[in-house]
PADOBA-696794 format. One line per 5 residues: their letters; for each residue x, y, z of N, C-alpha, C, O. Coordinates in pm, whole numbers, plus 50000, padded with zeros to 5 digits. Layout:
A = X,Y,Z,X,Y,Z,X,Y,Z,X,Y,Z | ...
END
This chain:
MKSSR = 46274,33694,12899,46120,33765,12821,46133,33786,12697,46231,33841,12649 | 46019,33738,12621,45991,33733,12494,46048,33856,12421,46160,33849,12370 | 45990,33943,12416,46002,34087,12394,46172,34144,12386,46215,34227,12306 | 46243,34081,12482,46373,34118,12469,46451,34045,12385,46551,34084,12325 | 46374,33877,12385,46466,33807,12286,46425,33844,12148,46515,33843,12064
LIQVL = 46303,33877,12107,46257,33918,11996,46369,34024,11952,46433,34000,11849 | 46390,34120,12013,46490,34229,11978,46604,34172,11935,46644,34189,11820 | 46678,34084,12039,46788,34041,12007,46796,33948,11870,46896,33950,11799 | 46698,33880,11845,46683,33814,11700,46742,33901,11608,46846,33890,11542 | 46637,34013,11616,46643,34139,11522,46738,34187,11511,46769,34234,11402
LLLQS = 46824,34193,11623,46987,34296,11613,47049,34191,11581,47143,34240,11519 | 47067,34067,11578,47126,33970,11577,47145,33970,11390,47248,33994,11326 | 47015,33935,11342,47013,33925,11188,47029,34061,11150,47007,34075,11030 | 47053,34150,11198,47063,34286,11116,47230,34308,11126,47284,34390,11052 | 47301,34234,11218,47440,34292,11260,47493,34192,11216,47614,34214,11212
RGRMT = 47463,34058,11168,47520,33944,11120,47488,33894,10997,47567,33826,10931 | 47370,33925,10959,47341,33889,10827,47259,33753,10834,47169,33739,10916 | 47294,33650,10741,47204,33513,10762,47254,33460,10869,47372,33478,10897 | 47140,33357,10977,47189,33261,11076,47119,33183,11067,47003,33215,11038 | 47150,33054,11087,47049,32943,11108,46967,32966,11240,46983,33065,11312
ADELA = 46869,32856,11268,46799,32834,11374,46882,32810,11484,46868,32878,11585 | 46972,32719,11477,47054,32652,11535,47144,32752,11604,47162,32749,11726 | 47206,32848,11516,47301,32939,11546,47235,33029,11641,47280,33065,11750 | 47115,33063,11582,47055,33179,11668,47007,33114,11814,47008,33192,11909 | 46967,32982,11838,46918,32923,11948,47044,32935,12031,47031,33000,12135
EELEV = 47181,32877,12000,47283,32903,12092,47315,32966,12123,47362,32947,12236 | 47328,33116,12062,47352,33260,12076,47265,33325,12191,47296,33413,12271 | 47156,33259,12173,47047,33305,12268,47016,33239,12382,46949,33286,12474 | 47076,33103,12377,47052,32992,12493,46900,32965,12501,46832,32987,12601 | 46849,32908,12367,46701,32859,12398,46716,32746,12277,46818,32697,12229
SPRTI = 46602,32729,12252,46589,32589,12158,46543,32618,12043,46457,32707,12043 | 46584,32554,11904,46561,32597,11763,46405,32618,11774,46367,32714,11708 | 46310,32552,11841,46174,32549,11828,46135,32688,11855,46057,32751,11783 | 46207,32747,11990,46186,32879,12012,46197,32998,11926,46115,33089,11914 | 46318,32981,11865,46358,33044,11748,46230,33042,11648,46166,33146,11633
YRDIE = 46197,32937,11588,46090,32909,11515,45981,33007,11537,45960,33083,11443 | 45916,33017,11631,45820,33077,11712,45837,33229,11715,45745,33308,11692 | 45975,33266,11747,46037,33422,11753,46026,33478,11602,45987,33593,11578 | 46068,33375,11493,46073,33444,11363,45957,33471,11306,45933,33570,11236 | 45843,33343,11349,45689,33379,11342,45644,33521,11357,45595,33601,11277
SLGAA = 45684,33530,11511,45642,33643,11547,45669,33792,11490,45584,33881,11485 | 45797,33802,11450,45868,33887,11397,45787,33930,11274,45759,34049,11256 | 45751,33837,11192,45720,33817,11050,45579,33883,11074,45537,33974,11003 | 45503,33823,11191,45363,33888,11173,45361,34046,11236,45267,34122,11216 | 45464,34076,11305,45482,34199,11331,45535,34316,11211,45529,34439,11223
GIPVY = 45583,34249,11108,45588,34347,11019,45731,34337,10995,45776,34415,10911 | 45808,34260,11050,45946,34280,11022,45961,34170,10892,45911,34058,10886 | 46053,34243,10783,46105,34170,10695,46180,34057,10690,46284,34046,10624 | 46129,33971,10759,46249,33833,10784,46205,33724,10685,46087,33724,10652 | 46288,33629,10635,46290,33567,10538,46382,33408,10576,46483,33396,10646
ADRGP = 46310,33312,10509,46415,33178,10535,46433,33137,10395,46347,33143,10307 | 46550,33094,10382,46602,33009,10269,46666,32859,10339,46747,32837,10429 | 46596,32784,10259,46566,32614,10288,46698,32579,10232,46758,32642,10144 | 46740,32468,10295,46841,32363,10242,46996,32396,10332,47004,32475,10426 | 47091,32328,10286,47204,32335,10361,47284,32489,10369,47377,32512,10446
AGGYQ = 47241,32563,10297,47356,32678,10295,47235,32795,10341,47253,32916,10321 | 47124,32748,10397,47001,32838,10416,47016,32893,10561,47113,32859,10629 | 46904,32995,10617,46909,33056,10701,46792,33136,10724,46683,33128,10666 | 46821,33202,10801,46683,33325,10826,46790,33464,10811,46901,33466,10865 | 46741,33565,10738,46784,33705,10711,46659,33780,10685,46550,33746,10641
LIDGY = 46712,33908,10731,46623,34031,10690,46631,34069,10549,46744,34058,10502 | 46559,34102,10487,46548,34166,10346,46662,34286,10340,46690,34364,10432 | 46717,34280,10219,46850,34345,10200,46793,34514,10225,46690,34558,10174 | 46889,34595,10317,46835,34715,10320,46766,34741,10452,46768,34857,10494 | 46706,34648,10522,46597,34680,10620,46697,34697,10725,46792,34619,10734
RTRLT = 46679,34802,10810,46752,34810,10922,46626,34885,11053,46529,34956,11029 | 46675,34835,11185,46571,34901,11267,46688,35010,11355,46810,35019,11346 | 46584,35086,11442,46629,35208,11506,46651,35137,11673,46712,35194,11763 | 46592,35019,11682,46585,34959,11802,46749,34945,11858,46799,34834,11873 | 46798,35027,11876,46961,35032,11923,46984,35122,12047,47092,35178,12064
GLTTG = 46879,35134,12133,46920,35239,12254,46966,35148,12360,46914,35042,12391 | 47097,35216,12423,47148,35157,12489,47078,35197,12640,47022,35306,12654 | 47086,35105,12741,47024,35117,12853,47150,35156,12950,47268,35148,12916 | 47096,35205,13091,47200,35269,13182,47316,35160,13186,47433,35191,13163 | 47269,35006,13221,47357,34895,13238,47459,34884,13131,47578,34894,13160
EARSL = 47421,34865,13008,47491,34846,12882,47596,34968,12869,47712,34942,12836 | 47553,35109,12895,47644,35216,12895,47749,35206,12978,47864,35218,12937 | 47720,35184,13101,47823,35145,13180,47928,35035,13188,48037,35037,13245 | 47865,34932,13113,47923,34804,13109,48028,34870,12997,48134,34817,13030 | 48052,34943,12901,48087,34964,12799,48247,35046,12831,48331,35059,12742
FLAGL = 48268,35094,12965,48355,35122,13043,48465,35022,13109,48578,35045,13152 | 48390,34905,13102,48456,34782,13157,48496,34704,13052,48567,34606,13077 | 48460,34733,12919,48476,34662,12805,48608,34563,12792,48616,34452,12740 | 48730,34660,12871,48883,34573,12875,48930,34472,12995,49035,34410,13008 | 48792,34478,13094,48821,34443,13202,48702,34363,13222,48600,34402,13278
PGPAE = 48722,34242,13171,48569,34142,13204,48558,34074,13310,48450,34024,13341 | 48681,34059,13395,48673,34012,13519,48567,34106,13633,48466,34060,13687 | 48613,34223,13648,48500,34306,13728,48396,34363,13660,48332,34447,13722 | 48352,34330,13511,48246,34346,13473,48139,34249,13534,48031,34262,13591 | 48227,34139,13492,48110,33997,13531,48104,33987,13700,48005,33936,13753
ELGLK = 48195,34029,13764,48166,34042,13929,48059,34142,13972,47993,34128,14075 | 48042,34271,13864,47939,34342,13905,47801,34306,13832,47695,34368,13844 | 47819,34220,13773,47662,34182,13687,47641,34226,13566,47539,34230,13497 | 47777,34267,13542,47739,34359,13403,47770,34271,13268,47788,34311,13153 | 47770,34161,13311,47836,34041,13187,47719,34072,13065,47748,34104,12950
EFAAA = 47602,34057,13108,47513,34023,13008,47516,34160,12946,47552,34175,12830 | 47476,34263,13025,47453,34409,12954,47575,34447,12857,47554,34512,12755 | 47711,34401,12897,47785,34409,12781,47783,34341,12655,47837,34389,12555 | 47723,34233,12656,47702,34158,12560,47587,34208,12465,47597,34196,12343 | 47485,34259,12522,47353,34316,12466,47443,34461,12414,47443,34472,12291
AQLKL = 47501,34545,12472,47539,34653,12432,47652,34665,12310,47669,34764,12239 | 47725,34541,12304,47785,34516,12205,47694,34516,12090,47689,34606,12006 | 47611,34392,12090,47515,34371,11980,47468,34478,11920,47452,34487,11798 | 47439,34580,12016,47369,34694,11976,47446,34804,11880,47397,34861,11782 | 47590,34818,11938,47629,34863,11893,47697,34846,11722,47730,34937,11645
LAALP = 47700,34693,11700,47712,34624,11564,47619,34641,11524,47634,34673,11406 | 47499,34640,11556,47376,34666,11470,47334,34825,11444,47234,34857,11380 | 47403,34894,11490,47397,35035,11471,47522,35081,11350,47541,35185,11288 | 47577,34976,11351,47710,35029,11250,47648,34979,11091,47569,34887,11070 | 47712,35071,10992,47677,35045,10865,47729,34923,10842,47812,34873,10919
TELRA = 47682,34858,10727,47740,34727,10675,47871,34712,10670,47934,34621,10724 | 47913,34798,10608,48102,34800,10555,48187,34834,10706,48306,34808,10723 | 48117,34883,10786,48203,34857,10885,48183,34787,11002,48258,34783,11100 | 48060,34723,10984,48025,34594,11066,48127,34490,11074,48167,34452,11184 | 48173,34440,10960,48272,34328,10935,48426,34382,11016,48498,34319,11095
RAEQI = 48439,34500,10969,48593,34576,11049,48544,34579,11199,48637,34543,11271 | 48459,34603,11252,48440,34610,11392,48413,34454,11484,48410,34426,11604 | 48402,34396,11390,48395,34236,11455,48517,34180,11424,48551,34095,11507 | 48604,34200,11320,48722,34169,11333,48837,34201,11445,48928,34133,11494 | 48793,34330,11464,48881,34391,11567,48816,34341,11712,48899,34306,11797
RQRFH = 48698,34335,11741,48663,34260,11840,48723,34138,11860,48782,34113,11965 | 48713,34047,11756,48784,33932,11756,48920,33890,11799,48961,33789,11857 | 48990,34016,11746,49159,33977,11755,49209,34086,11876,49326,34089,11914 | 49122,34160,11920,49180,34233,12040,49156,34207,12163,49036,34193,12188 | 49250,34193,12279,49216,34143,12408,49302,34234,12504,49419,34221,12470
LDTPT = 49296,34288,12570,49291,34390,12686,49314,34309,12820,49231,34263,12899 | 49475,34306,12819,49472,34219,12970,49556,34319,13074,49674,34299,13101 | 49482,34422,13125,49556,34519,13189,49609,34457,13337,49730,34472,13352 | 49565,34415,13410,49588,34377,13556,49732,34325,13547,49817,34352,13632 | 49756,34239,13423,49931,34204,13455,50010,34279,13384,50119,34231,13356
WFRGD = 49977,34408,13340,50078,34503,13295,50177,34570,13419,50295,34601,13401 | 50124,34582,13512,50223,34631,13625,50219,34540,13754,50299,34568,13844 | 50146,34450,13768,50081,34384,13898,50033,34256,13881,49973,34235,13775 | 50045,34171,13955,49966,34075,13963,49826,34070,13975,49794,34172,14035 | 49725,34003,13947,49587,33993,13940,49545,33992,14095,49572,33894,14164
EPTEH = 49491,34083,14138,49441,34107,14283,49278,34104,14278,49200,34157,14199 | 49256,34011,14405,49105,33985,14419,49017,34079,14442,49046,34146,14541 | 48882,34123,14365,48799,34194,14405,48674,34176,14473,48564,34217,14436 | 48698,34119,14560,48560,34034,14599,48468,34138,14669,48353,34104,14695 | 48514,34270,14703,48378,34369,14736,48380,34485,14634,48346,34600,14658
LATIA = 48412,34452,14552,48388,34548,14402,48226,34560,14422,48175,34666,14459 | 48160,34460,14398,48018,34472,14376,47911,34516,14475,47792,34527,14447 | 47989,34548,14642,47947,34612,14743,47941,34745,14727,47846,34819,14753 | 48064,34776,14675,48104,34930,14678,48031,34977,14558,47981,35089,14561 | 48018,34898,14444,47945,34961,14341,47798,35012,14372,47740,35112,14330
DASGS = 47756,34914,14457,47590,34911,14511,47576,35009,14625,47461,35048,14646 | 47676,35058,14705,47690,35148,14782,47687,35307,14725,47644,35410,14776 | 47744,35285,14610,47749,35434,14543,47634,35467,14476,47620,35579,14426 | 47557,35389,14472,47437,35402,14433,47409,35362,14266,47312,35408,14206 | 47506,35272,14203,47502,35248,14063,47425,35086,14075,47450,34991,14150
SAGSA = 47312,35107,13957,47271,35004,13945,47289,34940,13798,47322,35017,13708 | 47268,34804,13768,47287,34756,13660,47150,34777,13520,47161,34764,13398 | 47041,34810,13597,46933,34821,13553,46897,34942,13460,46950,35050,13486 | 46824,34934,13368,46805,35060,13270,46744,35172,13327,46663,35154,13419 | 46771,35290,13285,46715,35402,13314,46564,35429,13274,46510,35536,13301
END
């Protein structure tokens, strides 16, 4: 959906700073041409995004611009509880929600804390299944979650 992608582009630029169209396209799994159109749409909507041309160029927001579009959906909030358990999160269909929640959390952080949070995220891996036992299959986990009335959608 285009509106969701526009918000993702905005949050990526807010949390990571300057990014090229190719980087944004790869992150969002779309073509660079789609990113060009999205940047135009953001500009037309009054978002202060600008482009620097050349080899060190890219898109970025005007210094100091921040959006408050960081509200978490129900599925994203649930996925935070599984942050250290990527296998079950993926099996429950929450992998995309976890990625969106992480992006929103990074975008909500002040600039000075964002780099530290990203560094921690890149260096920390929690592998709990192997601490006390071998990995057990969880083939019925999604069925149990559905039976308990939990859904991955937004509130």
